[in-house]
One Martini backbone bead per residue (centre of mass of N, CA, C, O) as a GRO file, in nm:
protein
  159
    1UNK     BB    1  -3.202   0.013  -1.585
    2UNK     BB    2  -3.257   0.204  -1.326
    3UNK     BB    3  -3.216   0.467  -1.138
    4UNK     BB    4  -3.051   0.413  -0.801
    5UNK     BB    5  -2.795   0.607  -0.771
    6UNK     BB    6  -2.663   0.851  -0.540
    7UNK     BB    7  -2.364   1.052  -0.546
    8UNK     BB    8  -2.235   1.209  -0.296
    9UNK     BB    9  -2.082   1.374  -0.056
   10UNK     BB   10  -1.804   1.324   0.183
   11UNK     BB   11  -1.824   1.537   0.473
   12UNK     BB   12  -1.749   1.524   0.791
   13UNK     BB   13  -1.930   1.247   0.816
   14UNK     BB   14  -2.115   1.340   0.567
   15UNK     BB   15  -2.384   1.340   0.350
   16UNK     BB   16  -2.364   1.565   0.066
   17UNK     BB   17  -2.458   1.781  -0.144
   18UNK     BB   18  -2.402   1.977  -0.387
   19UNK     BB   19  -2.392   2.318  -0.429
   20UNK     BB   20  -2.508   2.296  -0.730
   21UNK     BB   21  -2.733   2.069  -0.763
   22UNK     BB   22  -2.563   1.877  -0.954
   23UNK     BB   23  -2.576   1.608  -1.202
   24UNK     BB   24  -2.444   1.301  -1.332
   25UNK     BB   25  -2.489   1.064  -1.540
   26UNK     BB   26  -2.466   0.712  -1.518
   27UNK     BB   27  -2.356   0.485  -1.763
   28UNK     BB   28  -2.407   0.205  -1.931
   29UNK     BB   29  -2.196   0.100  -2.184
   30UNK     BB   30  -2.383  -0.136  -2.303
   31UNK     BB   31  -2.682   0.047  -2.294
   32UNK     BB   32  -2.702   0.361  -2.193
   33UNK     BB   33  -2.812   0.332  -1.920
   34UNK     BB   34  -2.907   0.455  -1.633
   35UNK     BB   35  -2.750   0.390  -1.288
   36UNK     BB   36  -2.690   0.694  -1.205
   37UNK     BB   37  -2.553   0.960  -0.990
   38UNK     BB   38  -2.325   1.240  -0.981
   39UNK     BB   39  -2.167   1.479  -0.837
   40UNK     BB   40  -2.120   1.829  -0.909
   41UNK     BB   41  -1.860   1.969  -0.797
   42UNK     BB   42  -1.714   2.231  -0.632
   43UNK     BB   43  -1.488   2.430  -0.496
   44UNK     BB   44  -1.642   2.441  -0.226
   45UNK     BB   45  -1.647   2.136  -0.181
   46UNK     BB   46  -1.345   2.091  -0.178
   47UNK     BB   47  -1.280   2.290   0.050
   48UNK     BB   48  -1.451   2.141   0.262
   49UNK     BB   49  -1.298   1.870   0.249
   50UNK     BB   50  -1.017   1.980   0.318
   51UNK     BB   51  -1.091   2.109   0.587
   52UNK     BB   52  -1.188   1.847   0.721
   53UNK     BB   53  -0.923   1.695   0.690
   54UNK     BB   54  -0.750   1.891   0.852
   55UNK     BB   55  -0.918   1.862   1.116
   56UNK     BB   56  -0.868   1.537   1.133
   57UNK     BB   57  -0.557   1.493   1.134
   58UNK     BB   58  -0.464   1.504   1.435
   59UNK     BB   59  -0.614   1.246   1.514
   60UNK     BB   60  -0.475   1.056   1.313
   61UNK     BB   61  -0.178   1.118   1.395
   62UNK     BB   62  -0.220   1.016   1.703
   63UNK     BB   63  -0.229   0.752   1.602
   64UNK     BB   64  -0.127   0.458   1.578
   65UNK     BB   65  -0.013   0.247   1.351
   66UNK     BB   66  -0.175   0.008   1.456
   67UNK     BB   67  -0.460   0.147   1.450
   68UNK     BB   68  -0.455   0.208   1.148
   69UNK     BB   69  -0.424  -0.086   1.057
   70UNK     BB   70  -0.688  -0.189   1.184
   71UNK     BB   71  -0.870  -0.030   0.991
   72UNK     BB   72  -0.760  -0.163   0.731
   73UNK     BB   73  -0.845  -0.451   0.807
   74UNK     BB   74  -1.146  -0.394   0.802
   75UNK     BB   75  -1.154  -0.304   0.509
   76UNK     BB   76  -1.045  -0.563   0.388
   77UNK     BB   77  -1.282  -0.741   0.484
   78UNK     BB   78  -1.504  -0.584   0.333
   79UNK     BB   79  -1.397  -0.634   0.052
   80UNK     BB   80  -1.414  -0.940   0.060
   81UNK     BB   81  -1.719  -0.959   0.125
   82UNK     BB   82  -1.785  -0.737  -0.137
   83UNK     BB   83  -1.653  -0.818  -0.414
   84UNK     BB   84  -1.894  -0.892  -0.598
   85UNK     BB   85  -2.040  -0.619  -0.576
   86UNK     BB   86  -1.809  -0.442  -0.676
   87UNK     BB   87  -1.781  -0.584  -0.951
   88UNK     BB   88  -2.067  -0.527  -1.052
   89UNK     BB   89  -2.030  -0.219  -1.057
   90UNK     BB   90  -1.799  -0.217  -1.262
   91UNK     BB   91  -1.955  -0.344  -1.491
   92UNK     BB   92  -2.176  -0.125  -1.511
   93UNK     BB   93  -1.981   0.136  -1.532
   94UNK     BB   94  -1.722   0.018  -1.718
   95UNK     BB   95  -1.754  -0.273  -1.889
   96UNK     BB   96  -1.645  -0.501  -1.762
   97UNK     BB   97  -1.579  -0.798  -1.693
   98UNK     BB   98  -1.599  -0.999  -1.423
   99UNK     BB   99  -1.306  -1.092  -1.410
  100UNK     BB  100  -1.177  -0.809  -1.420
  101UNK     BB  101  -1.328  -0.692  -1.176
  102UNK     BB  102  -1.221  -0.893  -0.965
  103UNK     BB  103  -0.922  -0.817  -1.015
  104UNK     BB  104  -0.946  -0.523  -0.933
  105UNK     BB  105  -1.027  -0.577  -0.640
  106UNK     BB  106  -0.788  -0.757  -0.561
  107UNK     BB  107  -0.563  -0.552  -0.624
  108UNK     BB  108  -0.666  -0.332  -0.433
  109UNK     BB  109  -0.640  -0.516  -0.175
  110UNK     BB  110  -0.332  -0.527  -0.186
  111UNK     BB  111  -0.293  -0.233  -0.101
  112UNK     BB  112  -0.420  -0.275   0.174
  113UNK     BB  113  -0.215  -0.481   0.274
  114UNK     BB  114   0.017  -0.286   0.275
  115UNK     BB  115  -0.105  -0.091   0.485
  116UNK     BB  116  -0.109  -0.320   0.709
  117UNK     BB  117   0.226  -0.327   0.713
  118UNK     BB  118   0.328  -0.051   0.843
  119UNK     BB  119   0.435  -0.124   1.125
  120UNK     BB  120   0.692  -0.259   0.992
  121UNK     BB  121   0.780  -0.030   0.776
  122UNK     BB  122   0.771   0.239   0.994
  123UNK     BB  123   1.002   0.215   1.220
  124UNK     BB  124   1.266   0.264   1.122
  125UNK     BB  125   1.603   0.402   1.188
  126UNK     BB  126   1.941   0.353   1.319
  127UNK     BB  127   2.248   0.518   1.238
  128UNK     BB  128   2.584   0.487   1.226
  129UNK     BB  129   2.807   0.751   1.084
  130UNK     BB  130   3.031   0.735   1.312
  131UNK     BB  131   3.287   0.697   1.553
  132UNK     BB  132   3.152   0.948   1.738
  133UNK     BB  133   2.835   0.870   1.786
  134UNK     BB  134   2.684   0.933   1.530
  135UNK     BB  135   2.339   0.966   1.446
  136UNK     BB  136   2.066   0.846   1.247
  137UNK     BB  137   1.720   0.917   1.198
  138UNK     BB  138   1.451   0.721   1.073
  139UNK     BB  139   1.126   0.868   1.008
  140UNK     BB  140   0.765   0.818   1.005
  141UNK     BB  141   0.524   1.070   0.918
  142UNK     BB  142   0.250   1.226   0.898
  143UNK     BB  143   0.176   1.507   0.673
  144UNK     BB  144  -0.124   1.489   0.530
  145UNK     BB  145  -0.318   1.595   0.286
  146UNK     BB  146  -0.464   1.426   0.006
  147UNK     BB  147  -0.495   1.360  -0.345
  148UNK     BB  148  -0.701   1.162  -0.585
  149UNK     BB  149  -0.696   1.034  -0.915
  150UNK     BB  150  -0.892   0.801  -1.066
  151UNK     BB  151  -0.889   0.575  -1.289
  152UNK     BB  152  -1.141   0.462  -1.492
  153UNK     BB  153  -1.009   0.162  -1.564
  154UNK     BB  154  -0.931   0.149  -1.227
  155UNK     BB  155  -1.143   0.201  -0.970
  156UNK     BB  156  -0.993   0.002  -0.743
  157UNK     BB  157  -0.686  -0.054  -0.792
  158UNK     BB  158  -0.644   0.278  -0.789
  159UNK     BB  159  -0.644   0.476  -0.501
   0.00000   0.00000   0.00000
């Protein structure tokens, strides 16, 4: 297979090359043939992504939990629609067999299902903590930007 895919950075709603202009070949572990290349991002790229995420956060935080869940439901449907394609990419890049790759995608989509249930899970609660009418309120609010390093052996399952 010839090199067909270049994976750049996605920052502030745009696909942008790394400031280093350097890429790493992605090899098919079964054949050692290059199947794509991925951006070698710099500290400046990460800083730009984090800054963009911080700038977008107030808009995301102002959305209702229901509207956030609606976006996740759309993502869930896209994953289901493209599960075979996603699994094929995992086979090419990771070397898993197709059955394992399909299970990886399915398990990852279970995590998306959990996110879709957040309107019910994040309602919080109010507890009466004493006879004097004192109550405690448990509330869940978005806190901010996070980062995640995905394990190479479960590229879709562990978001």
